[in-house]
GUFI-59879 format. One record per residue: residue number from 1; x, y, z of N, C-alpha, C in turn; chain. Coordinates in steps of 0.1 Angstrom, whole numbers. Layout:
{NUM; {X; Y; Z}; {X; Y; Z}; {X; Y; Z}; A}
...
***
This chain:
{1; {261; -105; -55}; {249; -102; -46}; {236; -102; -55}; A}
{2; {237; -98; -67}; {225; -98; -76}; {220; -113; -78}; A}
{3; {229; -123; -78}; {225; -136; -80}; {216; -141; -68}; A}
{4; {220; -137; -56}; {213; -140; -44}; {199; -134; -44}; A}
{5; {198; -122; -50}; {185; -115; -50}; {177; -116; -63}; A}
{6; {182; -123; -73}; {177; -123; -86}; {162; -125; -87}; A}
{7; {157; -134; -78}; {143; -139; -79}; {133; -128; -74}; A}
{8; {138; -118; -67}; {129; -108; -61}; {132; -94; -64}; A}
{9; {144; -91; -69}; {148; -77; -71}; {142; -71; -84}; A}
{10; {140; -57; -84}; {136; -51; -96}; {148; -50; -106}; A}
{11; {145; -44; -117}; {156; -42; -127}; {166; -32; -121}; A}
{12; {179; -34; -123}; {189; -24; -120}; {188; -13; -131}; A}
{13; {196; -2; -130}; {194; 9; -139}; {197; 5; -154}; A}
{14; {207; -4; -156}; {211; -8; -169}; {200; -17; -175}; A}
{15; {195; -26; -167}; {183; -34; -172}; {171; -26; -174}; A}
{16; {168; -17; -165}; {156; -8; -167}; {157; 0; -179}; A}
{17; {169; 5; -183}; {170; 13; -195}; {166; 5; -207}; A}
{18; {171; -8; -208}; {168; -17; -219}; {153; -20; -219}; A}
{19; {148; -23; -207}; {133; -26; -206}; {124; -15; -210}; A}
{20; {128; -2; -207}; {120; 9; -211}; {120; 10; -226}; A}
{21; {131; 8; -233}; {131; 8; -248}; {122; -3; -253}; A}
{22; {123; -15; -247}; {114; -26; -251}; {99; -23; -248}; A}
{23; {97; -17; -237}; {83; -14; -233}; {76; -5; -244}; A}
{24; {83; 5; -249}; {77; 14; -258}; {76; 8; -272}; A}
{25; {80; -4; -274}; {78; -12; -286}; {67; -22; -285}; A}
{26; {61; -22; -274}; {49; -31; -271}; {36; -24; -274}; A}
{27; {28; -30; -283}; {16; -24; -286}; {6; -24; -275}; A}
{28; {7; -35; -267}; {-3; -36; -255}; {0; -25; -245}; A}
{29; {12; -21; -243}; {16; -10; -234}; {11; 3; -240}; A}
{30; {14; 6; -253}; {10; 18; -259}; {-5; 19; -260}; A}
{31; {-12; 8; -263}; {-27; 9; -263}; {-32; 12; -249}; A}
{32; {-26; 7; -239}; {-30; 10; -225}; {-28; 25; -222}; A}
{33; {-17; 31; -226}; {-14; 45; -224}; {-25; 53; -231}; A}
{34; {-29; 49; -243}; {-38; 57; -251}; {-52; 58; -245}; A}
{35; {-55; 49; -235}; {-67; 50; -228}; {-68; 62; -219}; A}
{36; {-56; 68; -216}; {-56; 79; -207}; {-53; 92; -214}; A}
{37; {-54; 92; -227}; {-52; 105; -234}; {-65; 114; -231}; A}
{38; {-64; 127; -231}; {-52; 135; -234}; {-43; 137; -222}; A}
{39; {-46; 132; -210}; {-38; 134; -198}; {-24; 129; -201}; A}
{40; {-23; 117; -207}; {-10; 111; -211}; {-9; 113; -226}; A}
{41; {1; 122; -230}; {3; 124; -244}; {12; 114; -250}; A}
{42; {6; 104; -256}; {14; 92; -260}; {25; 96; -271}; A}
{43; {21; 104; -281}; {30; 108; -291}; {42; 116; -286}; A}
{44; {39; 125; -276}; {50; 133; -270}; {59; 124; -262}; A}
{45; {53; 114; -255}; {62; 105; -247}; {70; 97; -256}; A}
{46; {64; 92; -267}; {72; 84; -277}; {83; 91; -283}; A}
{47; {81; 104; -286}; {91; 112; -293}; {103; 115; -283}; A}
{48; {101; 113; -270}; {112; 115; -261}; {116; 103; -254}; A}
{49; {111; 91; -258}; {114; 79; -251}; {129; 76; -251}; A}
{50; {136; 80; -262}; {150; 77; -263}; {158; 85; -252}; A}
{51; {152; 95; -246}; {159; 103; -236}; {158; 98; -222}; A}
{52; {149; 88; -220}; {147; 83; -206}; {159; 73; -203}; A}
{53; {168; 79; -196}; {181; 71; -193}; {180; 64; -179}; A}
{54; {171; 68; -171}; {170; 63; -158}; {155; 60; -154}; A}
{55; {154; 52; -144}; {140; 49; -139}; {133; 61; -135}; A}
{56; {140; 71; -128}; {134; 83; -124}; {129; 91; -136}; A}
{57; {137; 91; -147}; {132; 98; -159}; {119; 92; -164}; A}
{58; {118; 79; -164}; {106; 72; -168}; {94; 76; -159}; A}
{59; {97; 76; -146}; {86; 78; -136}; {81; 93; -138}; A}
{60; {90; 102; -140}; {86; 116; -141}; {78; 118; -154}; A}
{61; {82; 111; -165}; {76; 113; -178}; {63; 105; -180}; A}
{62; {62; 94; -173}; {50; 85; -176}; {42; 82; -163}; A}
{63; {49; 76; -153}; {43; 71; -141}; {35; 82; -134}; A}
{64; {42; 94; -133}; {35; 105; -125}; {22; 109; -131}; A}
{65; {22; 111; -145}; {9; 114; -151}; {-1; 103; -150}; A}
{66; {3; 91; -150}; {-6; 80; -149}; {-13; 80; -136}; A}
{67; {-6; 82; -125}; {-12; 83; -111}; {-21; 96; -111}; A}
{68; {-16; 107; -116}; {-23; 119; -116}; {-37; 118; -123}; A}
{69; {-37; 110; -133}; {-50; 108; -140}; {-60; 102; -130}; A}
{70; {-56; 92; -122}; {-66; 86; -112}; {-69; 96; -101}; A}
{71; {-59; 104; -97}; {-61; 114; -86}; {-72; 123; -91}; A}
{72; {-71; 128; -103}; {-81; 138; -108}; {-94; 132; -112}; A}
{73; {-95; 119; -116}; {-107; 113; -121}; {-114; 104; -112}; A}
{74; {-108; 99; -101}; {-114; 89; -93}; {-114; 93; -78}; A}
{75; {-109; 105; -75}; {-109; 109; -60}; {-116; 122; -59}; A}
{76; {-119; 126; -47}; {-125; 139; -43}; {-115; 148; -38}; A}
{77; {-102; 145; -41}; {-91; 153; -37}; {-82; 145; -28}; A}
{78; {-69; 148; -29}; {-59; 141; -21}; {-51; 151; -13}; A}
{79; {-49; 149; 0}; {-40; 157; 8}; {-29; 149; 12}; A}
{80; {-17; 154; 11}; {-5; 146; 14}; {5; 155; 22}; A}
{81; {11; 150; 33}; {20; 158; 41}; {30; 149; 47}; A}
{82; {40; 155; 53}; {50; 147; 61}; {64; 147; 55}; A}
{83; {66; 153; 43}; {80; 153; 37}; {90; 159; 46}; A}
{84; {85; 169; 54}; {94; 176; 64}; {100; 166; 74}; A}
{85; {93; 154; 76}; {98; 145; 86}; {110; 136; 81}; A}
{86; {113; 137; 68}; {124; 128; 63}; {134; 137; 56}; A}
{87; {146; 131; 56}; {158; 138; 50}; {160; 132; 36}; A}
{88; {159; 140; 26}; {161; 135; 12}; {174; 128; 9}; A}
{89; {184; 131; 18}; {197; 124; 16}; {198; 111; 23}; A}
{90; {188; 107; 30}; {188; 94; 37}; {178; 84; 31}; A}
{91; {179; 72; 35}; {170; 61; 30}; {163; 55; 41}; A}
{92; {150; 51; 39}; {141; 47; 49}; {133; 34; 45}; A}
{93; {127; 28; 55}; {117; 18; 52}; {104; 25; 56}; A}
{94; {96; 27; 46}; {82; 33; 48}; {73; 21; 50}; A}
{95; {68; 20; 63}; {60; 9; 67}; {45; 15; 68}; A}
{96; {37; 10; 59}; {24; 17; 58}; {12; 7; 60}; A}
{97; {1; 14; 65}; {-11; 6; 65}; {-16; 4; 50}; A}
{98; {-24; -6; 48}; {-26; -11; 34}; {-41; -13; 31}; A}
{99; {-47; -4; 23}; {-61; -5; 20}; {-64; -8; 5}; A}
{100; {-55; -4; -4}; {-57; -7; -18}; {-44; -14; -24}; A}
{101; {-46; -23; -33}; {-34; -31; -39}; {-24; -22; -45}; A}
{102; {-28; -13; -53}; {-19; -5; -61}; {-18; 10; -56}; A}
{103; {-29; 16; -53}; {-30; 30; -51}; {-22; 35; -39}; A}
{104; {-22; 27; -28}; {-15; 31; -16}; {0; 34; -19}; A}
{105; {7; 25; -25}; {21; 28; -28}; {23; 37; -39}; A}
{106; {14; 37; -49}; {15; 46; -61}; {14; 60; -56}; A}
{107; {5; 63; -47}; {3; 77; -42}; {15; 82; -35}; A}
{108; {22; 73; -27}; {34; 78; -21}; {44; 82; -31}; A}
{109; {46; 74; -42}; {56; 77; -52}; {52; 90; -59}; A}
{110; {39; 92; -61}; {34; 104; -68}; {38; 116; -59}; A}
{111; {37; 115; -46}; {40; 125; -37}; {55; 129; -38}; A}
{112; {63; 118; -39}; {78; 120; -41}; {81; 127; -54}; A}
{113; {75; 122; -65}; {78; 128; -78}; {73; 142; -79}; A}
{114; {62; 146; -74}; {57; 160; -75}; {65; 169; -66}; A}
{115; {74; 164; -58}; {82; 172; -49}; {97; 170; -52}; A}
{116; {100; 163; -63}; {114; 161; -67}; {122; 153; -57}; A}
{117; {115; 144; -50}; {122; 135; -41}; {125; 122; -49}; A}
{118; {135; 115; -45}; {137; 101; -51}; {126; 92; -46}; A}
{119; {121; 84; -56}; {111; 74; -53}; {117; 62; -45}; A}
{120; {108; 54; -40}; {113; 42; -32}; {110; 30; -40}; A}
{121; {116; 19; -36}; {113; 6; -41}; {99; 2; -34}; A}
{122; {92; -8; -40}; {79; -12; -35}; {78; -27; -34}; A}
{123; {75; -32; -22}; {74; -46; -20}; {60; -50; -24}; A}
{124; {58; -60; -34}; {45; -64; -39}; {45; -79; -40}; A}
{125; {33; -85; -36}; {32; -99; -36}; {31; -105; -51}; A}
{126; {38; -116; -52}; {38; -122; -66}; {25; -126; -71}; A}
{127; {15; -127; -63}; {1; -130; -68}; {-5; -119; -76}; A}
{128; {1; -107; -75}; {-4; -96; -83}; {2; -94; -96}; A}
{129; {12; -102; -100}; {19; -101; -113}; {11; -109; -123}; A}
{130; {-1; -104; -126}; {-11; -112; -134}; {-7; -114; -149}; A}
{131; {1; -105; -154}; {5; -106; -168}; {20; -102; -169}; A}
{132; {26; -107; -180}; {40; -103; -183}; {42; -88; -184}; A}
{133; {32; -81; -189}; {33; -66; -190}; {33; -60; -176}; A}
{134; {24; -64; -167}; {24; -59; -154}; {38; -61; -147}; A}
{135; {43; -73; -149}; {56; -76; -142}; {67; -67; -148}; A}
{136; {67; -65; -161}; {77; -57; -167}; {76; -42; -162}; A}
{137; {64; -37; -162}; {62; -23; -157}; {66; -22; -142}; A}
{138; {62; -32; -135}; {65; -32; -120}; {80; -32; -117}; A}
{139; {87; -40; -125}; {102; -41; -122}; {109; -29; -127}; A}
{140; {104; -22; -137}; {109; -9; -141}; {107; 1; -130}; A}
{141; {96; 0; -123}; {92; 9; -112}; {96; 5; -99}; A}
{142; {107; -3; -98}; {114; -6; -85}; {106; -16; -77}; A}
{143; {99; -25; -83}; {90; -35; -76}; {99; -46; -71}; A}
{144; {98; -49; -58}; {104; -60; -51}; {93; -71; -51}; A}
{145; {96; -83; -55}; {87; -94; -56}; {87; -101; -43}; A}
{146; {75; -101; -36}; {74; -109; -23}; {68; -122; -27}; A}
{147; {75; -133; -25}; {71; -146; -29}; {61; -152; -19}; A}
{148; {48; -153; -23}; {38; -158; -15}; {33; -172; -20}; A}
{149; {34; -174; -32}; {29; -187; -38}; {40; -198; -36}; A}
{150; {43; -201; -24}; {54; -211; -21}; {49; -220; -10}; A}
{151; {56; -231; -8}; {53; -240; 3}; {57; -235; 16}; A}
{152; {52; -241; 27}; {56; -237; 40}; {71; -238; 42}; A}
{153; {77; -248; 36}; {91; -251; 38}; {100; -240; 31}; A}
{154; {94; -234; 21}; {102; -223; 14}; {100; -210; 20}; A}
{155; {89; -208; 28}; {86; -195; 33}; {97; -188; 41}; A}
{156; {103; -196; 50}; {113; -191; 59}; {125; -185; 51}; A}
{157; {130; -193; 41}; {141; -189; 33}; {137; -177; 25}; A}
{158; {125; -176; 20}; {121; -165; 12}; {120; -152; 21}; A}
{159; {116; -154; 33}; {115; -142; 42}; {129; -137; 45}; A}
{160; {139; -147; 46}; {153; -143; 49}; {158; -135; 37}; A}
{161; {156; -140; 25}; {161; -133; 14}; {155; -119; 13}; A}
{162; {141; -118; 15}; {135; -105; 15}; {140; -96; 25}; A}
{163; {142; -100; 37}; {148; -92; 48}; {162; -87; 44}; A}
{164; {170; -96; 39}; {184; -93; 35}; {183; -82; 24}; A}
{165; {174; -84; 14}; {173; -74; 3}; {169; -61; 8}; A}
{166; {159; -60; 17}; {155; -47; 22}; {166; -40; 29}; A}
{167; {174; -47; 37}; {185; -41; 44}; {196; -37; 34}; A}
{168; {198; -46; 23}; {208; -42; 13}; {204; -30; 6}; A}
{169; {191; -28; 2}; {186; -17; -5}; {188; -4; 3}; A}
{170; {184; -4; 16}; {185; 8; 24}; {199; 11; 29}; A}
{171; {206; 1; 33}; {219; 3; 39}; {231; 4; 29}; A}
{172; {230; -4; 19}; {241; -4; 9}; {238; 5; -3}; A}
{173; {226; 3; -9}; {223; 10; -21}; {218; 24; -18}; A}
{174; {214; 26; -6}; {208; 39; -1}; {195; 42; -9}; A}
{175; {187; 32; -11}; {174; 34; -17}; {163; 30; -7}; A}
{176; {153; 38; -5}; {143; 36; 4}; {133; 25; -2}; A}
{177; {125; 19; 7}; {116; 8; 4}; {103; 11; 10}; A}
{178; {92; 8; 3}; {78; 8; 9}; {74; -6; 11}; A}
{179; {68; -9; 22}; {62; -22; 25}; {50; -20; 33}; A}
{180; {40; -29; 31}; {27; -28; 39}; {30; -34; 53}; A}
{181; {22; -30; 62}; {24; -35; 76}; {19; -49; 78}; A}
{182; {13; -55; 68}; {7; -68; 69}; {7; -75; 55}; A}
{183; {5; -88; 55}; {4; -95; 42}; {-11; -92; 37}; A}
{184; {-12; -86; 25}; {-25; -84; 20}; {-32; -71; 26}; A}
{185; {-42; -67; 19}; {-49; -54; 23}; {-57; -57; 36}; A}
{186; {-58; -46; 44}; {-67; -47; 56}; {-81; -49; 51}; A}
{187; {-88; -60; 55}; {-101; -63; 51}; {-112; -57; 60}; A}
{188; {-110; -56; 73}; {-120; -52; 82}; {-119; -38; 88}; A}
{189; {-110; -30; 82}; {-108; -16; 87}; {-99; -15; 99}; A}
{190; {-93; -25; 104}; {-84; -24; 115}; {-70; -26; 110}; A}
{191; {-62; -15; 112}; {-48; -15; 107}; {-39; -19; 118}; A}
{192; {-34; -31; 118}; {-25; -36; 128}; {-12; -42; 122}; A}
{193; {-1; -37; 126}; {12; -42; 121}; {14; -57; 126}; A}
{194; {17; -65; 116}; {19; -80; 119}; {32; -82; 126}; A}
{195; {32; -90; 137}; {44; -94; 144}; {54; -100; 135}; A}
{196; {49; -110; 127}; {57; -117; 118}; {65; -108; 108}; A}
{197; {58; -98; 103}; {65; -89; 94}; {77; -82; 100}; A}
{198; {75; -76; 112}; {85; -70; 119}; {97; -79; 123}; A}
{199; {93; -92; 126}; {103; -102; 129}; {111; -105; 117}; A}
{200; {104; -105; 105}; {111; -107; 92}; {121; -96; 90}; A}
{201; {117; -84; 93}; {126; -72; 90}; {139; -72; 99}; A}
{202; {138; -80; 110}; {149; -80; 120}; {158; -92; 118}; A}
{203; {155; -100; 108}; {162; -113; 106}; {178; -112; 105}; A}
{204; {182; -100; 101}; {197; -98; 99}; {204; -99; 112}; A}
{205; {197; -97; 123}; {204; -98; 136}; {194; -103; 146}; A}
{206; {190; -116; 145}; {179; -122; 154}; {182; -120; 169}; A}
{207; {194; -120; 173}; {197; -118; 187}; {195; -104; 192}; A}
{208; {196; -94; 182}; {195; -80; 186}; {185; -74; 176}; A}
{209; {172; -77; 177}; {163; -73; 167}; {161; -57; 166}; A}
{210; {162; -51; 177}; {161; -36; 177}; {172; -29; 170}; A}
{211; {184; -34; 171}; {195; -29; 164}; {194; -31; 149}; A}
{212; {189; -43; 145}; {186; -46; 131}; {176; -36; 125}; A}
{213; {165; -33; 133}; {155; -25; 128}; {159; -10; 128}; A}
{214; {168; -6; 137}; {172; 8; 136}; {180; 11; 123}; A}
{215; {187; 1; 118}; {195; 3; 106}; {187; 6; 94}; A}
{216; {174; 3; 94}; {166; 5; 82}; {157; 17; 83}; A}
{217; {158; 25; 94}; {151; 37; 96}; {136; 37; 93}; A}
{218; {129; 30; 101}; {114; 28; 99}; {107; 41; 100}; A}
{219; {98; 44; 90}; {89; 55; 91}; {75; 50; 88}; A}
{220; {66; 52; 98}; {52; 48; 95}; {45; 57; 85}; A}
{221; {37; 52; 77}; {29; 60; 67}; {14; 56; 69}; A}
{222; {6; 67; 70}; {-9; 65; 71}; {-16; 69; 59}; A}
{223; {-25; 60; 54}; {-33; 64; 42}; {-48; 61; 46}; A}
{224; {-57; 70; 43}; {-71; 67; 46}; {-79; 72; 34}; A}
{225; {-90; 65; 32}; {-99; 68; 20}; {-113; 71; 26}; A}
{226; {-119; 81; 20}; {-133; 84; 24}; {-142; 72; 20}; A}
{227; {-140; 66; 8}; {-147; 55; 3}; {-137; 44; 0}; A}
{228; {-138; 32; 6}; {-129; 21; 2}; {-134; 15; -11}; A}
{229; {-126; 17; -21}; {-131; 14; -34}; {-134; -1; -36}; A}
{230; {-128; -10; -29}; {-130; -24; -30}; {-138; -29; -17}; A}
{231; {-145; -21; -11}; {-152; -25; 2}; {-162; -36; 0}; A}
{232; {-169; -36; -12}; {-178; -47; -14}; {-171; -61; -16}; A}
{233; {-160; -61; -22}; {-152; -73; -24}; {-147; -78; -10}; A}
{234; {-142; -68; -2}; {-137; -72; 12}; {-148; -77; 20}; A}
{235; {-160; -71; 20}; {-171; -75; 28}; {-176; -89; 24}; A}
{236; {-176; -92; 11}; {-180; -105; 7}; {-170; -116; 11}; A}
{237; {-157; -112; 10}; {-146; -122; 14}; {-147; -125; 29}; A}
{238; {-150; -114; 37}; {-151; -116; 52}; {-163; -125; 55}; A}
{239; {-174; -123; 48}; {-186; -132; 50}; {-184; -146; 47}; A}
{240; {-178; -149; 35}; {-175; -163; 31}; {-165; -169; 40}; A}
{241; {-155; -161; 45}; {-145; -167; 54}; {-150; -171; 67}; A}
{242; {-162; -167; 71}; {-167; -171; 84}; {-171; -186; 84}; A}
{243; {-173; -192; 72}; {-178; -206; 71}; {-168; -215; 64}; A}
{244; {-159; -210; 57}; {-149; -218; 50}; {-137; -210; 46}; A}
{245; {-126; -217; 42}; {-114; -211; 38}; {-117; -204; 24}; A}
{246; {-114; -191; 24}; {-117; -183; 12}; {-107; -187; 1}; A}
{247; {-112; -191; -11}; {-104; -194; -22}; {-106; -184; -33}; A}
{248; {-95; -177; -37}; {-96; -167; -47}; {-98; -174; -61}; A}
{249; {-106; -169; -70}; {-107; -174; -83}; {-96; -168; -92}; A}
{250; {-93; -175; -103}; {-83; -170; -112}; {-86; -156; -117}; A}
{251; {-77; -147; -117}; {-79; -134; -121}; {-86; -124; -111}; A}
{252; {-89; -130; -99}; {-96; -121; -89}; {-87; -109; -85}; A}
{253; {-74; -112; -83}; {-65; -101; -79}; {-65; -90; -89}; A}
{254; {-64; -94; -102}; {-63; -85; -113}; {-76; -76; -113}; A}
{255; {-88; -82; -111}; {-100; -75; -110}; {-100; -65; -99}; A}
{256; {-94; -69; -87}; {-93; -60; -76}; {-84; -48; -79}; A}
{257; {-73; -51; -87}; {-65; -40; -91}; {-72; -30; -99}; A}
{258; {-80; -35; -109}; {-87; -26; -118}; {-98; -18; -110}; A}
{259; {-105; -25; -102}; {-116; -18; -94}; {-109; -7; -85}; A}
{260; {-98; -11; -79}; {-91; -2; -70}; {-86; 11; -77}; A}
{261; {-82; 9; -90}; {-77; 21; -98}; {-89; 29; -103}; A}
{262; {-99; 23; -109}; {-109; 30; -116}; {-121; 34; -107}; A}
{263; {-123; 28; -96}; {-134; 31; -87}; {-133; 44; -80}; A}
{264; {-145; 49; -76}; {-145; 62; -68}; {-140; 60; -54}; A}
{265; {-131; 69; -50}; {-124; 68; -37}; {-128; 79; -27}; A}
{266; {-135; 89; -32}; {-138; 100; -23}; {-125; 107; -20}; A}
{267; {-124; 114; -9}; {-112; 121; -4}; {-102; 111; 1}; A}
{268; {-89; 114; 0}; {-78; 106; 5}; {-68; 114; 12}; A}
{269; {-63; 109; 23}; {-52; 115; 31}; {-41; 106; 32}; A}
{270; {-29; 111; 29}; {-16; 103; 31}; {-7; 112; 39}; A}
{271; {-2; 106; 50}; {7; 113; 59}; {20; 105; 62}; A}
{272; {31; 110; 59}; {44; 104; 62}; {47; 107; 77}; A}
{273; {49; 97; 85}; {52; 100; 99}; {66; 103; 102}; A}
{274; {70; 101; 114}; {84; 104; 118}; {92; 91; 120}; A}
{275; {105; 91; 117}; {113; 79; 120}; {112; 75; 135}; A}
{276; {112; 62; 137}; {109; 57; 151}; {121; 53; 158}; A}
{277; {133; 56; 153}; {145; 51; 160}; {146; 56; 174}; A}
{278; {142; 68; 177}; {143; 74; 191}; {134; 66; 200}; A}
{279; {122; 61; 195}; {113; 53; 202}; {119; 39; 205}; A}
{280; {126; 34; 195}; {132; 21; 196}; {142; 21; 207}; A}
{281; {149; 32; 209}; {159; 32; 219}; {154; 32; 233}; A}
{282; {141; 34; 234}; {134; 34; 248}; {129; 20; 251}; A}
{283; {130; 11; 242}; {125; -3; 245}; {135; -10; 255}; A}
{284; {130; -14; 266}; {139; -21; 276}; {147; -32; 270}; A}
{285; {160; -33; 273}; {168; -43; 268}; {166; -57; 274}; A}
{286; {160; -57; 286}; {159; -70; 293}; {146; -77; 289}; A}
{287; {138; -72; 280}; {127; -79; 275}; {130; -91; 266}; A}
{288; {121; -101; 265}; {123; -111; 255}; {121; -105; 242}; A}
{289; {128; -111; 232}; {128; -106; 218}; {114; -105; 213}; A}
{290; {105; -115; 216}; {92; -114; 210}; {84; -103; 216}; A}
{291; {87; -99; 229}; {81; -87; 235}; {86; -74; 229}; A}
{292; {99; -74; 226}; {104; -62; 219}; {98; -60; 206}; A}
{293; {96; -71; 198}; {89; -70; 185}; {75; -65; 186}; A}
{294; {68; -69; 197}; {54; -65; 199}; {54; -50; 202}; A}
{295; {64; -45; 210}; {65; -31; 213}; {67; -23; 200}; A}
{296; {75; -28; 191}; {78; -21; 178}; {65; -20; 171}; A}
{297; {57; -31; 170}; {44; -30; 163}; {35; -20; 169}; A}
{298; {35; -19; 183}; {27; -9; 189}; {31; 6; 186}; A}
{299; {45; 8; 185}; {50; 21; 182}; {46; 25; 168}; A}
{300; {47; 16; 158}; {42; 18; 145}; {27; 21; 144}; A}
{301; {20; 13; 151}; {5; 14; 150}; {1; 28; 156}; A}
{302; {7; 32; 167}; {4; 44; 174}; {5; 56; 164}; A}
{303; {16; 56; 156}; {18; 67; 147}; {8; 66; 135}; A}
{304; {5; 54; 130}; {-4; 52; 120}; {-18; 57; 124}; A}
{305; {-22; 54; 136}; {-35; 58; 141}; {-35; 73; 143}; A}
{306; {-25; 79; 149}; {-24; 93; 152}; {-25; 101; 139}; A}
{307; {-20; 96; 128}; {-20; 104; 115}; {-32; 99; 106}; A}
{308; {-40; 90; 110}; {-51; 85; 102}; {-62; 95; 101}; A}
{309; {-66; 99; 89}; {-77; 109; 87}; {-90; 102; 87}; A}
{310; {-99; 106; 96}; {-113; 100; 96}; {-122; 110; 88}; A}
{311; {-131; 104; 80}; {-140; 111; 72}; {-154; 109; 78}; A}
{312; {-164; 117; 74}; {-178; 114; 78}; {-183; 100; 76}; A}
{313; {-178; 93; 66}; {-182; 79; 64}; {-179; 70; 75}; A}
{314; {-167; 73; 82}; {-163; 64; 93}; {-172; 67; 105}; A}
{315; {-174; 80; 108}; {-183; 83; 119}; {-197; 79; 118}; A}
{316; {-203; 80; 106}; {-216; 76; 103}; {-218; 61; 105}; A}
{317; {-208; 53; 99}; {-209; 39; 101}; {-208; 34; 115}; A}
{318; {-200; 41; 123}; {-199; 37; 137}; {-213; 40; 144}; A}
{319; {-218; 51; 142}; {-231; 54; 149}; {-242; 45; 144}; A}
{320; {-243; 42; 131}; {-253; 33; 126}; {-251; 19; 132}; A}
{321; {-239; 14; 132}; {-236; 0; 137}; {-239; -1; 152}; A}
{322; {-236; 9; 159}; {-237; 9; 174}; {-250; 15; 179}; A}
{323; {-258; 20; 169}; {-271; 26; 173}; {-269; 37; 183}; A}
{324; {-259; 46; 180}; {-256; 58; 189}; {-256; 71; 181}; A}
{325; {-254; 81; 188}; {-252; 95; 182}; {-238; 100; 187}; A}
{326; {-229; 92; 190}; {-216; 96; 196}; {-209; 106; 187}; A}
{327; {-209; 103; 174}; {-202; 112; 165}; {-211; 120; 156}; A}
{328; {-223; 123; 161}; {-233; 130; 153}; {-228; 144; 149}; A}
{329; {-219; 150; 156}; {-214; 163; 153}; {-203; 163; 142}; A}
{330; {-200; 151; 137}; {-190; 150; 127}; {-195; 148; 113}; A}
{331; {-208; 149; 112}; {-214; 147; 98}; {-228; 154; 98}; A}
{332; {-233; 156; 86}; {-246; 162; 84}; {-256; 151; 81}; A}
{333; {-269; 154; 82}; {-279; 145; 78}; {-278; 141; 63}; A}
{334; {-275; 151; 55}; {-273; 149; 41}; {-262; 139; 38}; A}
{335; {-251; 140; 45}; {-239; 131; 44}; {-243; 117; 48}; A}
{336; {-251; 116; 59}; {-256; 103; 64}; {-265; 96; 54}; A}
{337; {-274; 104; 48}; {-284; 98; 39}; {-276; 93; 26}; A}
{338; {-267; 101; 22}; {-259; 97; 10}; {-251; 84; 13}; A}
{339; {-245; 83; 25}; {-237; 72; 28}; {-246; 59; 29}; A}
{340; {-257; 61; 36}; {-267; 49; 37}; {-270; 44; 23}; A}
{341; {-273; 53; 14}; {-276; 49; 0}; {-265; 42; -6}; A}
{342; {-253; 46; -4}; {-241; 40; -9}; {-239; 26; -3}; A}
{343; {-241; 24; 10}; {-240; 11; 16}; {-250; 1; 10}; A}
{344; {-262; 6; 9}; {-273; -2; 3}; {-269; -7; -11}; A}
{345; {-264; 1; -19}; {-259; -2; -32}; {-248; -13; -32}; A}
{346; {-239; -11; -23}; {-227; -20; -22}; {-231; -33; -16}; A}
{347; {-242; -34; -9}; {-247; -46; -2}; {-252; -57; -12}; A}
{348; {-255; -53; -24}; {-260; -63; -34}; {-249; -73; -38}; A}
{349; {-252; -85; -35}; {-242; -96; -38}; {-249; -109; -40}; A}
{350; {-246; -116; -51}; {-253; -128; -54}; {-252; -140; -45}; A}
{351; {-241; -141; -37}; {-239; -152; -29}; {-237; -149; -14}; A}
{352; {-240; -137; -10}; {-240; -133; 4}; {-252; -125; 7}; A}
{353; {-259; -127; 18}; {-271; -119; 21}; {-268; -104; 22}; A}
{354; {-278; -96; 19}; {-277; -82; 20}; {-274; -78; 35}; A}
{355; {-281; -85; 44}; {-279; -82; 58}; {-264; -83; 62}; A}
{356; {-258; -95; 58}; {-244; -97; 62}; {-235; -87; 55}; A}
{357; {-237; -85; 42}; {-229; -75; 34}; {-230; -62; 41}; A}
{358; {-242; -57; 45}; {-243; -44; 51}; {-236; -43; 64}; A}
{359; {-237; -54; 72}; {-230; -54; 85}; {-215; -53; 83}; A}
{360; {-209; -61; 74}; {-195; -61; 71}; {-190; -48; 65}; A}
{361; {-198; -42; 56}; {-195; -29; 50}; {-194; -18; 61}; A}
{362; {-204; -18; 70}; {-204; -8; 81}; {-192; -10; 90}; A}
{363; {-188; -23; 92}; {-176; -25; 101}; {-163; -20; 95}; A}
{364; {-162; -21; 82}; {-150; -17; 75}; {-147; -2; 79}; A}
{365; {-158; 6; 78}; {-157; 20; 81}; {-157; 23; 96}; A}
{366; {-166; 16; 103}; {-167; 19; 118}; {-155; 15; 126}; A}
{367; {-148; 4; 122}; {-137; 0; 129}; {-125; 10; 129}; A}
{368; {-124; 17; 118}; {-114; 28; 117}; {-117; 39; 128}; A}
{369; {-130; 43; 129}; {-133; 53; 138}; {-131; 48; 153}; A}
{370; {-134; 36; 155}; {-133; 30; 169}; {-118; 29; 172}; A}
{371; {-110; 24; 163}; {-96; 22; 166}; {-88; 35; 168}; A}
{372; {-91; 45; 159}; {-84; 58; 160}; {-88; 65; 173}; A}
{373; {-100; 64; 177}; {-105; 71; 189}; {-104; 64; 202}; A}
{374; {-97; 53; 202}; {-95; 45; 215}; {-86; 54; 224}; A}
***
């Protein structure tokens, strides 16, 4: 089975133990850790490195403190809830909205680690494996490689392997998996589950997609940011995409990762929803499969929206963009002035007009308020 999944699977426990030993012998890794001292005590970690026998040991000793550093230094506070909705003895597919390349999934793992829950595997696009070190650290931390840099002919087979591996992880290995509801981050503030993604997840039984999906215990996860740390990059990409196919420059994804980690995020909310199997049972059996898949997307989206935390930034953006006072009771004049100044700063861009940048930036925040309040 490992041969079939070799191209996408993370390290198994034996491989991970060997990789952890090798990791602590890499100067580039140790130098990276030293950037986060004293939060991460490198000498203490090194003195105990020989005791890290499992991935979970490594995550508790290193990964948890790494994420906690960014929680403490780049956010205005994080609220997390929903563990009561899942059974720690069961495995799930955590299907989440996607706003930041790394922090979305990292924060969920941090929530698990701080509550002594087993962490999940994480599906990550191969375009984000910018360096051998990143790939090594990712595979130690249960990263599933989603093959995106392939031809159209290869995509179907890659989707099939990915679908099979997710089912294998959850049903056979009893290990949960996190995956985003769409390919790539949401750019415009509208979180919609992609039909193609849910279809991929049901490939193990294409004639009975609902039964296939029930086996992996889908749980929607909602994450929202007071400030979208890469909002200027998203606004620029949206503007350029109006006139031409957007082509990423070499290293652009890596720069987005760094900005997403180190940039100010404001307050953050993460909520684990409830398993949707009971809702799946209510889908009429006489529908066409494509209509069943669409209903599944709607069920997931409904929970994501219901648990999505709106901040004053979202309400202010909606009122400014629509020239209304509909949400005026949700923010103060001081908060409005502060956000306007923030948007003006983020609107500076060498190859897109300030007017267009401002419009797109406001939409990123306003669309969340509009969608959630529909």
